[in-house]
C-alpha positions in Angstrom: 7.3 -23.8 -0.6 5.2 -21.8 -2.5 3.6 -19.7 -0.4 0.3 -18.5 -1.2 -0.6 -14.3 -0.5 -3.7 -12.4 -1.7 -3.3 -8.4 -2.1 -6.6 -6.9 -1.1 -6.4 -3.0 -2.3 -9.3 0.0 -2.2 -8.6 1.4 -5.7 -6.7 1.2 -9.6 -3.7 2.3 -7.8 -2.7 -0.3 -5.2 -3.9 -2.8 -8.0 -1.8 -1.6 -11.4 1.6 -0.4 -8.5 0.7 -4.2 -7.1 0.7 -5.7 -10.3 3.2 -4.1 -12.0 5.7 -5.5 -8.8 4.3 -9.2 -9.5 5.2 -8.7 -13.2 8.3 -7.5 -13.5 9.8 -9.4 -9.9 8.0 -12.3 -11.3 5.9 -13.2 -7.2 3.4 -15.9 -6.9 0.9 -14.0 -5.5 -2.5 -12.8 -6.5 -4.0 -9.0 -6.6 -7.3 -8.9 -5.2 -9.1 -8.4 -6.0 -8.5 -9.4 -9.8 -9.7 -5.3 -10.8 -11.2 -3.1 -7.4 -14.8 -1.9 -7.9 -15.0 -1.3 -3.9 -13.1 0.5 -1.9 -15.5 0.4 1.4 -13.9 -1.4 5.0 -17.2 -3.9 4.7 -16.0 -4.5 1.1 -11.9 -5.0 2.0 -12.9 -7.3 5.0 -15.5 -9.4 3.0 -12.6 -10.4 0.8 -10.2 -10.6 3.7 -12.4 -12.7 5.3 -13.0 -15.0 1.6 -8.7 -15.6 1.4 -8.8 -16.4 4.7 -11.4 -19.3 4.3 -9.1 -20.4 0.7 -6.5 -20.4 3.4 -3.8 -18.2 1.4 -0.6 -17.9 3.8 -1.1 -13.9 3.7 -3.6 -12.1 3.5 -3.2 -8.1 2.6 -5.2 -5.2 3.5 -3.8 -2.0 1.9 -5.7 0.9 3.9 -5.3 4.9 2.6 -5.9 6.5 6.1 -7.6 9.4 4.9 -10.2 8.4 2.9 -11.0 6.1 5.6 -10.9 9.1 8.2 -12.8 10.8 6.7 -16.3 8.6 7.2 -16.6 7.9 10.3 -18.6 4.3 10.4 -15.7 3.2 8.5 -13.0 4.4 10.8 -14.6 3.0 13.5 -15.2 -0.8 11.3 -11.6 -0.9 10.9 -10.2 -0.6 14.0 -12.8 -2.7 15.3 -11.5 -5.2 13.0 -8.0 -4.6 13.4 -8.5 -6.1 17.2 -11.6 -9.2 15.9 -10.2 -12.8 16.4 -11.2 -13.7 13.1 -8.8 -11.1 11.4 -5.6 -12.2 13.7 -4.4 -13.6 10.3 -4.5 -10.0 8.4 -2.0 -8.1 7.7 -3.3 -4.5 7.5 -0.7 -2.1 5.9 -1.9 1.4 6.3 -0.9 5.2 4.4 -1.5 8.2 5.0 -2.4 10.3 3.2 -2.6 6.9 0.0 -0.7 4.5 -1.8 0.9 7.8 -3.8 2.3 8.9 -0.7 4.9 5.7 -1.0 5.2 6.6 -3.6 7.0 10.2 -3.3 9.5 8.0 -0.8 11.2 6.7 -3.8 13.2 9.9 -4.8 13.1 12.1 -1.5 16.2 12.0 -0.2 16.3 13.0 3.0 13.3 12.3 5.6 11.2 14.7 6.1 8.1 14.6 8.7 5.6 17.3 6.3 2.2 15.9 6.6 -0.1 15.4 3.7 -3.5 16.0 4.9 -5.2 14.2 1.3 -4.0 12.6 -1.8 -4.9 15.8 -3.8 -2.5 17.9 -1.1 0.1 15.2 -2.1 0.2 15.3 -6.1 1.7 18.5 -6.6 4.9 17.1 -5.0 4.7 13.6 -7.1 4.4 14.9 -9.9 7.5 17.1 -9.6 8.7 13.5 -9.6 6.1 11.9 -12.4 5.3 14.3 -14.4 2.0 14.5 -15.9 0.6 11.6 -12.9 -2.7 10.7 -13.0 -5.5 8.4 -11.3 -6.6 6.7 -13.8 -7.1 3.9 -16.4 -5.3 5.4 -19.4 -1.9 6.7 -17.0 -1.7 2.9 -14.6 -1.8 1.3 -18.2 0.9 3.8 -20.5 3.0 3.6 -16.8 3.9 0.6 -15.4 4.0 2.0 -11.5 6.3 -0.4 -10.2 8.9 0.2 -12.8 8.3 3.9 -12.8 9.7 3.8 -10.2 12.2 1.8 -10.0 14.4 3.1 -13.1 13.6 6.5 -11.8 13.5 5.9 -7.6 15.0 4.9 -5.3 13.5 1.4 -3.3 16.0 1.4 -0.9 15.7 5.1 0.5 12.0 5.0 0.1 12.4 1.5 2.3 14.2 2.9 4.8 12.6 6.1 4.7 9.3 4.4 5.2 10.0 2.3 8.0 11.7 5.8 10.2 8.8 7.6 9.4 6.0 4.7 10.7 8.6 4.4 13.7 8.5 8.4 14.3 4.6 7.3 13.6 3.7 5.3 16.5 5.6 6.5 18.5 4.3 10.5 18.9 0.8 9.9 17.5 0.0 13.8 18.7 2.8 14.8 15.8 0.7 14.4 12.3 3.0 13.0 9.9 2.6 11.0 6.9 3.2 7.1 6.4 3.0 3.9 4.7 3.7 0.7 5.6 4.0 -0.9 2.0 7.9 -1.2 3.2 6.2 -4.0 5.5 4.2 -5.5 2.2 8.2 -5.4 0.1 10.2 -7.0 2.7 7.6 -9.8 3.2 7.3 -10.8 -0.9 11.0 -10.5 -0.7 11.5 -13.1 2.1 9.1 -14.8 0.5 10.6 -15.4 -3.0 13.4 -18.6 -3.6 16.5 -16.8 -4.1 17.4 -16.7 -8.1 19.9 -17.7 -9.1 
């Protein structure tokens, strides 16, 4: 039985990455909204409620922590939403600082607990592995993100290191490190896919 999955991203990066993943892997999920126009938490929570009402089996919200932490009201609203009953079926997936950190994990061979405080701080490191990378529709249309990462990076290493970094981040929150929970989405999608013969 097919499960319905809505993945709500804050911006274009998430939309293009998960759309290329959906197409390549033939996953039957919706990347929502059809194209993001608002990245504020109010809009993300509005969409989450909408997909819950539409009875999606899984509603996933991707959160770039560098952006949301810059606006105290948004951060407070996000923290409050995570504990509200109406959002208990929503899977909140954080990355600090941004989704590009998940991309970087495909290339870094060893576990690094380096802290990147912003996406701008991280981009020079990512461009060593993805030359010319930029957050633009032109780049994303030209470079199918998932396909590029699959061909040039190592998803298994990214998954393993992301899981370790998330564990370290939770065990020692005072030791700030960059982390990404996107591996949880990949695991879930793999579990939901019927076995290919």
